[in-house]
MMTF fields as JSON, N, C-alpha, C and O atoms, coordinates in Angstrom:
{
  "mmtfVersion": "1.0.0",
  "mmtfProducer": "UNKNOWN",
  "numBonds": 491,
  "numAtoms": 492,
  "numGroups": 123,
  "numChains": 1,
  "numModels": 1,
  "chainsPerModel": [1],
  "groupsPerChain": [123],
  "chainIdList": ["A"],
  "bondAtomList": [4, 2, 8, 6, 12, 10, 16, 14, 20, 18, 24, 22, 28, 26, 32, 30, 36, 34, 40, 38, 44, 42, 48, 46, 52, 50, 56, 54, 60, 58, 64, 62, 68, 66, 72, 70, 76, 74, 80, 78, 84, 82, 88, 86, 92, 90, 96, 94, 100, 98, 104, 102, 108, 106, 112, 110, 116, 114, 120, 118, 124, 122, 128, 126, 132, 130, 136, 134, 140, 138, 144, 142, 148, 146, 152, 150, 156, 154, 160, 158, 164, 162, 168, 166, 172, 170, 176, 174, 180, 178, 184, 182, 188, 186, 192, 190, 196, 194, 200, 198, 204, 202, 208, 206, 212, 210, 216, 214, 220, 218, 224, 222, 228, 226, 232, 230, 236, 234, 240, 238, 244, 242, 248, 246, 252, 250, 256, 254, 260, 258, 264, 262, 268, 266, 272, 270, 276, 274, 280, 278, 284, 282, 288, 286, 292, 290, 296, 294, 300, 298, 304, 302, 308, 306, 312, 310, 316, 314, 320, 318, 324, 322, 328, 326, 332, 330, 336, 334, 340, 338, 344, 342, 348, 346, 352, 350, 356, 354, 360, 358, 364, 362, 368, 366, 372, 370, 376, 374, 380, 378, 384, 382, 388, 386, 392, 390, 396, 394, 400, 398, 404, 402, 408, 406, 412, 410, 416, 414, 420, 418, 424, 422, 428, 426, 432, 430, 436, 434, 440, 438, 444, 442, 448, 446, 452, 450, 456, 454, 460, 458, 464, 462, 468, 466, 472, 470, 476, 474, 480, 478, 484, 482, 488, 486],
  "bondOrderList": [1, 1, 1, 1, 1, 1, 1, 1, 1, 1, 1, 1, 1, 1, 1, 1, 1, 1, 1, 1, 1, 1, 1, 1, 1, 1, 1, 1, 1, 1, 1, 1, 1, 1, 1, 1, 1, 1, 1, 1, 1, 1, 1, 1, 1, 1, 1, 1, 1, 1, 1, 1, 1, 1, 1, 1, 1, 1, 1, 1, 1, 1, 1, 1, 1, 1, 1, 1, 1, 1, 1, 1, 1, 1, 1, 1, 1, 1, 1, 1, 1, 1, 1, 1, 1, 1, 1, 1, 1, 1, 1, 1, 1, 1, 1, 1, 1, 1, 1, 1, 1, 1, 1, 1, 1, 1, 1, 1, 1, 1, 1, 1, 1, 1, 1, 1, 1, 1, 1, 1, 1, 1],
  "groupList": [{"groupName": "MET", "atomNameList": ["N", "CA", "C", "O"], "elementList": ["N", "C", "C", "O"], "formalChargeList": [0, 0, 0, 0], "bondAtomList": [1, 0, 2, 1, 3, 2], "bondOrderList": [1, 1, 2], "singleLetterCode": "M", "chemCompType": "L-PEPTIDE LINKING"}, {"groupName": "LEU", "atomNameList": ["N", "CA", "C", "O"], "elementList": ["N", "C", "C", "O"], "formalChargeList": [0, 0, 0, 0], "bondAtomList": [1, 0, 2, 1, 3, 2], "bondOrderList": [1, 1, 2], "singleLetterCode": "L", "chemCompType": "L-PEPTIDE LINKING"}, {"groupName": "TYR", "atomNameList": ["N", "CA", "C", "O"], "elementList": ["N", "C", "C", "O"], "formalChargeList": [0, 0, 0, 0], "bondAtomList": [1, 0, 2, 1, 3, 2], "bondOrderList": [1, 1, 2], "singleLetterCode": "Y", "chemCompType": "L-PEPTIDE LINKING"}, {"groupName": "LYS", "atomNameList": ["N", "CA", "C", "O"], "elementList": ["N", "C", "C", "O"], "formalChargeList": [0, 0, 0, 0], "bondAtomList": [1, 0, 2, 1, 3, 2], "bondOrderList": [1, 1, 2], "singleLetterCode": "K", "chemCompType": "L-PEPTIDE LINKING"}, {"groupName": "SER", "atomNameList": ["N", "CA", "C", "O"], "elementList": ["N", "C", "C", "O"], "formalChargeList": [0, 0, 0, 0], "bondAtomList": [1, 0, 2, 1, 3, 2], "bondOrderList": [1, 1, 2], "singleLetterCode": "S", "chemCompType": "L-PEPTIDE LINKING"}, {"groupName": "ALA", "atomNameList": ["N", "CA", "C", "O"], "elementList": ["N", "C", "C", "O"], "formalChargeList": [0, 0, 0, 0], "bondAtomList": [1, 0, 2, 1, 3, 2], "bondOrderList": [1, 1, 2], "singleLetterCode": "A", "chemCompType": "L-PEPTIDE LINKING"}, {"groupName": "ILE", "atomNameList": ["N", "CA", "C", "O"], "elementList": ["N", "C", "C", "O"], "formalChargeList": [0, 0, 0, 0], "bondAtomList": [1, 0, 2, 1, 3, 2], "bondOrderList": [1, 1, 2], "singleLetterCode": "I", "chemCompType": "L-PEPTIDE LINKING"}, {"groupName": "HIS", "atomNameList": ["N", "CA", "C", "O"], "elementList": ["N", "C", "C", "O"], "formalChargeList": [0, 0, 0, 0], "bondAtomList": [1, 0, 2, 1, 3, 2], "bondOrderList": [1, 1, 2], "singleLetterCode": "H", "chemCompType": "L-PEPTIDE LINKING"}, {"groupName": "ARG", "atomNameList": ["N", "CA", "C", "O"], "elementList": ["N", "C", "C", "O"], "formalChargeList": [0, 0, 0, 0], "bondAtomList": [1, 0, 2, 1, 3, 2], "bondOrderList": [1, 1, 2], "singleLetterCode": "R", "chemCompType": "L-PEPTIDE LINKING"}, {"groupName": "GLN", "atomNameList": ["N", "CA", "C", "O"], "elementList": ["N", "C", "C", "O"], "formalChargeList": [0, 0, 0, 0], "bondAtomList": [1, 0, 2, 1, 3, 2], "bondOrderList": [1, 1, 2], "singleLetterCode": "Q", "chemCompType": "L-PEPTIDE LINKING"}, {"groupName": "VAL", "atomNameList": ["N", "CA", "C", "O"], "elementList": ["N", "C", "C", "O"], "formalChargeList": [0, 0, 0, 0], "bondAtomList": [1, 0, 2, 1, 3, 2], "bondOrderList": [1, 1, 2], "singleLetterCode": "V", "chemCompType": "L-PEPTIDE LINKING"}, {"groupName": "THR", "atomNameList": ["N", "CA", "C", "O"], "elementList": ["N", "C", "C", "O"], "formalChargeList": [0, 0, 0, 0], "bondAtomList": [1, 0, 2, 1, 3, 2], "bondOrderList": [1, 1, 2], "singleLetterCode": "T", "chemCompType": "L-PEPTIDE LINKING"}, {"groupName": "ASN", "atomNameList": ["N", "CA", "C", "O"], "elementList": ["N", "C", "C", "O"], "formalChargeList": [0, 0, 0, 0], "bondAtomList": [1, 0, 2, 1, 3, 2], "bondOrderList": [1, 1, 2], "singleLetterCode": "N", "chemCompType": "L-PEPTIDE LINKING"}, {"groupName": "GLU", "atomNameList": ["N", "CA", "C", "O"], "elementList": ["N", "C", "C", "O"], "formalChargeList": [0, 0, 0, 0], "bondAtomList": [1, 0, 2, 1, 3, 2], "bondOrderList": [1, 1, 2], "singleLetterCode": "E", "chemCompType": "L-PEPTIDE LINKING"}, {"groupName": "GLY", "atomNameList": ["N", "CA", "C", "O"], "elementList": ["N", "C", "C", "O"], "formalChargeList": [0, 0, 0, 0], "bondAtomList": [1, 0, 2, 1, 3, 2], "bondOrderList": [1, 1, 2], "singleLetterCode": "G", "chemCompType": "PEPTIDE LINKING"}, {"groupName": "ASP", "atomNameList": ["N", "CA", "C", "O"], "elementList": ["N", "C", "C", "O"], "formalChargeList": [0, 0, 0, 0], "bondAtomList": [1, 0, 2, 1, 3, 2], "bondOrderList": [1, 1, 2], "singleLetterCode": "D", "chemCompType": "L-PEPTIDE LINKING"}, {"groupName": "PHE", "atomNameList": ["N", "CA", "C", "O"], "elementList": ["N", "C", "C", "O"], "formalChargeList": [0, 0, 0, 0], "bondAtomList": [1, 0, 2, 1, 3, 2], "bondOrderList": [1, 1, 2], "singleLetterCode": "F", "chemCompType": "L-PEPTIDE LINKING"}, {"groupName": "PRO", "atomNameList": ["N", "CA", "C", "O"], "elementList": ["N", "C", "C", "O"], "formalChargeList": [0, 0, 0, 0], "bondAtomList": [1, 0, 2, 1, 3, 2], "bondOrderList": [1, 1, 2], "singleLetterCode": "P", "chemCompType": "L-PEPTIDE LINKING"}, {"groupName": "TRP", "atomNameList": ["N", "CA", "C", "O"], "elementList": ["N", "C", "C", "O"], "formalChargeList": [0, 0, 0, 0], "bondAtomList": [1, 0, 2, 1, 3, 2], "bondOrderList": [1, 1, 2], "singleLetterCode": "W", "chemCompType": "L-PEPTIDE LINKING"}],
  "groupTypeList": [0, 1, 2, 3, 1, 1, 4, 5, 3, 6, 7, 8, 5, 9, 10, 11, 12, 10, 12, 1, 12, 2, 13, 14, 4, 1, 14, 6, 15, 4, 13, 16, 0, 15, 0, 11, 14, 6, 7, 11, 7, 13, 3, 10, 1, 10, 14, 12, 6, 5, 12, 14, 13, 8, 16, 13, 11, 2, 5, 16, 8, 13, 17, 17, 14, 4, 3, 4, 6, 11, 1, 12, 14, 5, 11, 5, 7, 1, 14, 3, 10, 14, 15, 1, 1, 10, 6, 1, 6, 16, 5, 15, 16, 4, 17, 13, 13, 10, 3, 5, 18, 3, 17, 5, 1, 1, 10, 1, 14, 15, 5, 12, 7, 11, 6, 6, 3, 1, 15, 3, 7, 13, 1],
  "groupIdList": [1, 2, 3, 4, 5, 6, 7, 8, 9, 10, 11, 12, 13, 14, 15, 16, 17, 18, 19, 20, 21, 22, 23, 24, 25, 26, 27, 28, 29, 30, 31, 32, 33, 34, 35, 36, 37, 38, 39, 40, 41, 42, 43, 44, 45, 46, 47, 48, 49, 50, 51, 52, 53, 54, 55, 56, 57, 58, 59, 60, 61, 62, 63, 64, 65, 66, 67, 68, 69, 70, 71, 72, 73, 74, 75, 76, 77, 78, 79, 80, 81, 82, 83, 84, 85, 86, 87, 88, 89, 90, 91, 92, 93, 94, 95, 96, 97, 98, 99, 100, 101, 102, 103, 104, 105, 106, 107, 108, 109, 110, 111, 112, 113, 114, 115, 116, 117, 118, 119, 120, 121, 122, 123],
  "secStructList": [7, 7, 3, 3, 3, 3, 3, 3, 3, 3, 3, 3, 3, 3, 7, 7, 3, 3, 3, 1, 1, 1, 1, 7, 3, 3, 3, 3, 3, 2, 2, 2, 2, 2, 2, 2, 6, 7, 7, 6, 6, 7, 3, 3, 3, 3, 3, 3, 6, 6, 6, 7, 7, 3, 3, 3, 3, 3, 3, 3, 3, 3, 7, 6, 6, 1, 7, 7, 3, 3, 3, 3, 4, 4, 4, 4, 4, 4, 7, 7, 6, 6, 7, 3, 3, 3, 3, 3, 3, 3, 3, 3, 3, 7, 2, 2, 2, 2, 2, 2, 7, 7, 7, 3, 3, 3, 3, 3, 7, 4, 4, 4, 7, 3, 3, 3, 3, 3, 7, 6, 6, 6, 7],
  "xCoordList": [-5.165, -6.028, -7.321, -7.312, -8.423, -9.716, -10.156, -9.834, -10.888, -11.435, -12.945, -13.562, -13.549, -15.002, -15.524, -15.238, -16.293, -16.843, -18.359, -18.952, -18.964, -20.395, -20.717, -20.134, -21.64, -22.048, -23.345, -23.506, -24.273, -25.568, -26.154, -25.885, -26.966, -27.605, -29.002, -29.196, -29.97, -31.315, -31.469, -31.448, -31.623, -31.644, -33.058, -33.776, -33.454, -34.748, -35.919, -36.956, -35.736, -36.825, -37.78, -37.368, -39.026, -40.016, -40.649, -41.137, -40.636, -41.26, -42.758, -43.421, -43.283, -44.713, -45.47, -46.695, -44.729, -45.388, -44.403, -43.201, -44.915, -44.134, -44.908, -46.133, -44.189, -44.836, -44.018, -43.021, -44.441, -43.74, -43.836, -42.91, -44.926, -45.176, -44.597, -45.309, -43.299, -42.593, -41.217, -40.716, -40.604, -39.322, -38.175, -37.144, -38.327, -37.296, -36.918, -37.045, -36.462, -35.918, -36.44, -37.252, -35.947, -36.415, -37.057, -36.376, -38.35, -39.049, -38.824, -39.025, -38.404, -38.118, -38.837, -38.773, -39.518, -40.15, -39.134, -38.016, -39.505, -38.56, -38.04, -36.947, -38.796, -38.283, -37.09, -36.125, -37.155, -36.032, -34.813, -33.683, -35.061, -33.961, -33.317, -32.091, -34.128, -33.594, -32.819, -31.785, -33.318, -32.646, -31.253, -30.359, -31.074, -29.806, -28.952, -27.81, -29.486, -28.727, -28.716, -27.87, -29.645, -29.747, -30.416, -31.416, -29.863, -30.382, -31.219, -30.987, -32.184, -32.957, -32.01, -31.113, -32.204, -31.415, -30.044, -29.246, -29.759, -28.481, -28.487, -29.494, -27.354, -27.195, -27.279, -26.647, -28.063, -28.181, -27.892, -28.207, -27.294, -27.111, -28.113, -28.182, -28.894, -29.966, -29.774, -29.513, -29.905, -29.901, -31.26, -31.764, -31.85, -33.142, -32.875, -32.383, -33.197, -32.948, -33.761, -33.309, -34.949, -35.849, -35.352, -35.513, -34.742, -34.389, -32.927, -32.511, -32.149, -30.728, -30.395, -29.22, -31.393, -31.136, -30.398, -30.675, -29.452, -28.755, -28.851, -28.695, -29.108, -29.223, -28.878, -28.942, -28.509, -28.262, -29.355, -29.814, -29.756, -30.712, -30.504, -29.429, -31.508, -31.376, -32.569, -33.645, -32.354, -33.381, -34.355, -33.971, -35.605, -36.689, -37.528, -37.818, -37.919, -38.658, -40.127, -40.844, -40.542, -41.959, -42.483, -41.686, -43.79, -44.338, -43.812, -43.682, -43.513, -43.016, -44.038, -45.232, -43.543, -44.42, -45.201, -45.947, -45.038, -45.792, -45.275, -45.995, -44.028, -43.342, -43.189, -42.989, -43.281, -43.248, -41.841, -40.902, -41.723, -40.541, -41.084, -41.743, -40.813, -41.429, -40.377, -39.451, -40.533, -39.702, -40.384, -41.5, -39.716, -40.292, -39.58, -38.396, -40.324, -39.747, -39.153, -39.747, -37.973, -37.322, -37.068, -37.098, -36.815, -36.55, -37.775, -37.645, -38.966, -40.18, -40.136, -40.864, -39.298, -39.137, -38.232, -38.143, -37.561, -36.546, -37.033, -36.245, -38.32, -38.869, -40.38, -40.991, -40.966, -42.418, -42.775, -41.932, -44.017, -44.486, -44.202, -44.511, -43.613, -43.284, -41.822, -41.333, -41.108, -39.677, -38.927, -39.301, -37.865, -37.015, -35.768, -35.137, -35.418, -34.28, -33.232, -33.532, -32.0, -30.912, -30.52, -30.134, -30.616, -30.334, -29.022, -28.894, -28.052, -26.708, -26.292, -26.587, -25.6, -25.011, -23.525, -23.137, -22.701, -21.262, -20.762, -21.364, -19.668, -19.076, -17.561, -17.024, -16.89, -15.43, -14.936, -15.477, -13.886, -13.323, -11.815, -11.179, -11.254, -9.808, -9.261, -10.026, -7.948, -7.364, -7.634, -7.809, -7.669, -7.941, -9.386, -9.647, -10.315, -11.735, -12.032, -12.893, -11.328, -11.555, -11.386, -12.124, -10.424, -10.081, -11.246, -11.392, -12.058, -13.147, -14.538, -15.537, -14.62, -15.922, -16.785, -16.304, -18.054, -19.077, -20.297, -20.719, -20.863, -22.019, -23.305, -23.411, -24.275, -25.624, -26.289, -26.092, -27.073, -27.733, -29.175, -29.464, -30.074, -31.491, -31.958, -31.884, -32.44, -32.961, -34.469, -34.971, -35.186, -36.645, -37.22, -36.628, -38.383, -39.086, -40.372, -40.502, -41.315, -42.595, -43.234, -43.234, -43.775, -44.468, -43.569, -44.055, -42.255, -41.266, -41.25, -41.006, -41.51, -41.355, -39.9, -39.27, -39.381, -37.975, -37.715, -38.417, -36.68, -36.229, -34.986, -34.91, -34.013, -32.754, -32.404, -32.519, -31.98, -31.474, -30.208, -30.242, -29.088, -27.804, -27.15, -27.158, -26.596, -25.785, -24.335, -24.041, -23.456, -22.023, -21.585, -20.566, -22.341, -21.957, -22.393, -21.899, -23.324, -23.868, -23.192, -23.366, -22.436, -21.83, -20.585, -19.947],
  "yCoordList": [-81.033, -82.183, -81.835, -81.101, -82.369, -82.205, -83.543, -84.602, -83.484, -84.664, -84.634, -83.588, -85.767, -85.856, -86.33, -87.445, -85.463, -85.759, -85.649, -85.016, -86.277, -86.138, -84.677, -84.073, -84.119, -82.736, -82.641, -81.758, -83.57, -83.564, -84.971, -85.777, -85.234, -86.547, -86.377, -85.696, -87.011, -87.141, -88.62, -89.461, -88.937, -90.317, -90.742, -90.021, -91.91, -92.531, -91.735, -91.573, -91.243, -90.578, -91.652, -92.561, -91.554, -92.563, -92.211, -91.097, -93.172, -92.968, -92.782, -93.608, -91.69, -91.393, -91.634, -91.747, -91.715, -91.863, -92.435, -92.186, -93.199, -93.644, -93.274, -93.388, -92.827, -92.347, -92.799, -92.169, -93.883, -94.393, -93.443, -93.37, -92.725, -91.867, -90.478, -89.476, -90.435, -89.173, -89.351, -90.473, -88.278, -88.369, -88.839, -89.269, -88.766, -89.255, -88.242, -87.039, -88.695, -87.899, -88.414, -89.336, -87.79, -88.065, -86.798, -85.791, -86.836, -85.689, -85.63, -86.619, -84.465, -84.263, -83.003, -81.974, -83.074, -81.891, -80.747, -80.899, -79.624, -78.52, -77.99, -77.424, -78.159, -77.765, -78.632, -78.133, -79.93, -80.828, -80.425, -80.44, -80.062, -79.63, -78.365, -78.25, -77.424, -76.175, -76.424, -75.799, -77.337, -77.633, -78.224, -78.014, -78.958, -79.657, -79.014, -79.425, -78.013, -77.346, -78.089, -77.824, -79.016, -79.739, -78.827, -78.177, -78.78, -77.924, -78.716, -79.906, -78.05, -78.65, -79.095, -78.349, -80.281, -80.915, -81.394, -81.867, -81.279, -81.774, -83.305, -83.934, -83.877, -85.332, -85.853, -85.305, -86.916, -87.55, -89.042, -89.666, -89.591, -91.035, -91.484, -90.919, -92.507, -92.955, -94.429, -95.245, -94.755, -96.142, -96.473, -95.748, -97.565, -97.997, -99.001, -100.1, -98.631, -99.486, -100.773, -101.817, -100.719, -101.873, -102.994, -104.171, -102.631, -103.684, -103.655, -104.492, -102.72, -102.666, -102.014, -101.909, -101.575, -100.906, -99.593, -98.878, -99.293, -98.0, -97.437, -98.164, -96.145, -95.526, -94.053, -93.428, -93.514, -92.082, -91.489, -92.106, -90.296, -89.536, -88.063, -87.694, -87.228, -85.824, -85.425, -86.017, -84.424, -83.957, -83.015, -82.211, -83.137, -82.325, -81.84, -82.615, -80.571, -79.994, -80.416, -80.29, -80.919, -81.18, -79.998, -79.231, -79.838, -78.694, -78.628, -79.655, -77.41, -77.252, -77.733, -77.456, -78.458, -78.953, -80.205, -80.724, -80.696, -81.872, -83.172, -84.169, -83.166, -84.366, -85.424, -86.601, -85.011, -85.927, -86.377, -85.583, -87.666, -88.275, -89.168, -90.17, -88.812, -89.492, -90.097, -89.416, -91.386, -92.061, -91.897, -92.377, -91.222, -90.923, -91.682, -92.001, -91.969, -92.618, -93.972, -94.757, -94.237, -95.539, -95.841, -97.006, -94.813, -95.064, -95.622, -96.199, -95.457, -95.998, -97.526, -98.13, -98.149, -99.607, -100.047, -101.24, -99.101, -99.438, -99.313, -99.438, -99.069, -98.983, -98.884, -98.823, -98.869, -98.75, -97.808, -97.478, -97.384, -96.503, -97.17, -98.344, -96.4, -96.902, -97.273, -97.335, -97.525, -97.834, -96.654, -95.499, -96.955, -95.915, -95.739, -96.716, -94.479, -94.149, -93.362, -92.674, -93.49, -92.614, -91.828, -92.42, -90.512, -89.637, -88.914, -88.223, -89.076, -88.55, -87.597, -87.818, -86.528, -85.565, -85.497, -85.455, -85.485, -85.37, -84.124, -83.687, -83.554, -82.366, -82.467, -83.24, -81.675, -81.642, -80.552, -79.447, -80.894, -79.968, -79.939, -80.949, -78.772, -78.616, -79.227, -79.466, -79.482, -80.008, -79.101, -79.595, -77.806, -76.882, -77.008, -76.977, -77.149, -77.27, -78.583, -78.631, -79.639, -80.966, -80.959, -81.634, -80.204, -80.213, -79.821, -80.364, -78.903, -78.4, -78.79, -78.383, -79.561, -79.826, -80.765, -81.772, -80.433, -81.295, -81.218, -80.118, -82.342, -82.327, -81.93, -82.031, -81.48, -81.25, -82.61, -83.508, -82.764, -84.037, -83.772, -82.929, -84.511, -84.456, -85.886, -86.711, -86.186, -87.514, -87.382, -86.538, -88.224, -88.176, -89.361, -90.439, -89.137, -90.18, -90.555, -90.367, -91.084, -91.504, -90.378, -89.219, -90.743, -89.803, -88.633, -87.539, -88.874, -87.885, -86.614, -85.522, -86.765, -85.632, -85.56, -86.584, -84.353, -84.146, -84.566, -84.156, -85.4, -85.793, -84.982, -84.397, -84.957, -84.251, -83.465, -83.977, -82.231, -81.425, -80.754, -79.923, -81.106, -80.505, -79.994, -80.673, -78.814, -78.378, -78.375, -78.677, -78.044, -78.164, -77.336, -77.64, -76.301, -75.443, -76.023, -75.612, -76.983, -77.531, -78.843, -79.295, -79.452, -80.75, -80.591, -81.583],
  "zCoordList": [-215.636, -215.642, -214.908, -213.92, -215.404, -214.746, -214.168, -214.708, -213.073, -212.426, -212.546, -212.344, -212.871, -212.959, -211.604, -211.169, -210.946, -209.623, -209.633, -210.506, -208.647, -208.45, -208.158, -207.258, -208.918, -208.742, -207.942, -207.099, -208.222, -207.538, -207.55, -208.441, -206.527, -206.415, -205.836, -204.83, -206.492, -205.93, -205.609, -206.508, -204.327, -203.865, -203.51, -202.818, -203.985, -203.704, -204.291, -203.649, -205.516, -206.236, -206.744, -207.465, -206.38, -206.755, -208.098, -208.292, -209.021, -210.333, -210.14, -209.513, -210.685, -210.568, -211.865, -211.862, -212.993, -214.289, -215.291, -215.206, -216.236, -217.395, -218.643, -218.678, -219.676, -220.887, -222.097, -222.449, -222.724, -223.905, -225.092, -225.899, -225.206, -226.362, -226.168, -226.234, -225.929, -225.741, -226.35, -226.423, -226.785, -227.483, -226.604, -227.121, -225.307, -224.397, -223.358, -223.587, -222.236, -221.15, -219.818, -219.75, -218.775, -217.419, -216.892, -216.698, -216.661, -216.099, -214.599, -213.894, -214.111, -212.687, -212.228, -212.899, -211.095, -210.51, -210.549, -210.057, -211.118, -211.287, -209.953, -209.908, -208.865, -207.553, -207.155, -206.576, -207.463, -207.179, -208.008, -207.52, -209.275, -210.133, -209.589, -209.569, -209.152, -208.603, -207.305, -207.069, -206.465, -205.197, -205.398, -204.578, -206.481, -206.715, -207.795, -208.004, -208.482, -209.533, -210.856, -211.709, -211.035, -212.309, -213.327, -213.024, -214.53, -215.588, -216.589, -216.801, -217.197, -218.277, -219.382, -219.773, -219.875, -220.928, -220.454, -221.264, -219.157, -218.648, -218.627, -218.302, -218.976, -218.967, -217.538, -216.634, -217.334, -216.032, -216.164, -217.178, -215.13, -215.005, -213.965, -212.874, -214.303, -213.426, -213.1, -213.984, -211.829, -211.389, -210.797, -209.939, -211.255, -210.737, -209.622, -209.878, -208.391, -207.233, -207.32, -206.849, -207.911, -207.951, -208.862, -208.539, -210.01, -210.975, -211.409, -212.21, -210.904, -211.233, -212.566, -212.916, -213.313, -214.6, -214.354, -213.391, -215.244, -215.242, -216.649, -217.631, -216.741, -218.061, -217.99, -216.932, -219.142, -219.282, -220.148, -221.109, -219.797, -220.581, -220.215, -219.74, -220.427, -220.045, -219.178, -219.262, -218.357, -217.431, -218.133, -218.981, -217.761, -218.306, -217.127, -216.216, -217.136, -216.005, -215.993, -216.985, -214.836, -214.561, -213.738, -213.198, -213.632, -212.888, -211.448, -210.782, -210.975, -209.611, -208.584, -208.695, -207.587, -206.53, -206.879, -206.048, -208.101, -208.547, -207.943, -207.906, -207.47, -206.954, -208.04, -207.736, -209.313, -210.448, -210.804, -210.841, -211.063, -211.653, -212.759, -212.48, -214.012, -215.148, -216.067, -216.508, -216.347, -217.338, -218.688, -218.888, -219.612, -220.922, -222.028, -221.918, -223.103, -224.274, -223.931, -223.192, -224.476, -224.277, -222.81, -222.412, -221.987, -220.562, -219.842, -218.762, -220.429, -219.824, -219.76, -218.972, -220.57, -220.526, -219.381, -219.091, -218.726, -217.726, -216.289, -215.351, -216.116, -214.771, -214.821, -215.888, -213.627, -213.532, -212.389, -211.555, -212.361, -211.3, -209.951, -209.745, -209.048, -207.722, -207.545, -206.417, -208.654, -208.558, -207.957, -208.16, -207.217, -206.634, -207.487, -207.893, -207.756, -208.602, -207.821, -206.846, -208.286, -207.864, -209.113, -210.121, -209.053, -210.187, -209.9, -208.889, -210.792, -210.572, -211.678, -212.853, -211.284, -212.211, -211.891, -210.723, -212.921, -212.744, -213.463, -214.444, -212.981, -213.601, -213.499, -212.706, -214.312, -214.309, -213.363, -213.323, -212.594, -211.615, -211.729, -212.032, -211.482, -211.466, -210.17, -209.236, -210.101, -208.86, -207.653, -206.539, -207.861, -206.767, -206.278, -205.075, -207.216, -206.852, -206.138, -205.26, -206.507, -205.936, -204.418, -203.701, -203.943, -202.512, -201.612, -200.517, -202.054, -201.212, -201.713, -201.12, -202.782, -203.404, -202.585, -202.066, -202.471, -201.888, -202.812, -203.17, -203.2, -204.101, -203.386, -202.164, -204.168, -203.644, -203.471, -204.29, -202.414, -202.131, -201.739, -200.889, -202.377, -202.043, -201.825, -202.736, -200.619, -200.307, -200.182, -199.44, -200.916, -200.919, -200.153, -200.105, -199.56, -198.828, -199.542, -200.751, -198.786, -199.347, -200.144, -199.728, -201.295, -202.185, -202.6, -202.887, -202.629, -203.067, -202.228, -202.742, -200.941, -200.028, -199.579, -199.316, -199.494, -199.139, -197.701, -196.776, -197.536, -196.2, -195.834, -194.753, -196.75, -196.508, -197.764, -198.878, -197.581, -198.685, -198.212, -197.303, -198.82, -198.487, -199.763, -200.789, -199.693, -200.816, -200.36, -199.204, -201.245, -200.965, -199.758, -199.138, -199.42, -198.305, -196.959, -195.91, -196.999, -195.763, -195.357, -194.226, -196.247, -195.937, -195.108, -194.756]
}
């Protein structure tokens, strides 16, 4: 049996842009993706702290260091610039892996500056 656990979380990511005229996805600063192990085109679950909306889409790389979080396509209707998001990734783990697993965590502050960055080895 496999267990689905939180693999990575970006907490309080501030939306910097919305773009209706795009095929869809959530644009994330590629440095944030690298810090948490999120892959391009990986499925993400997103919760909008400002309005309670929850949606699934896929991650797309924004320029490194841009601090960009962009709602693209249909997801642009689910938030606005300035909204805070929780971005979650889940993965399947064996019973043996579950015992020692700790997810990667990135907490962002004002203007999407990193406040806390922990990976599974630091928790």
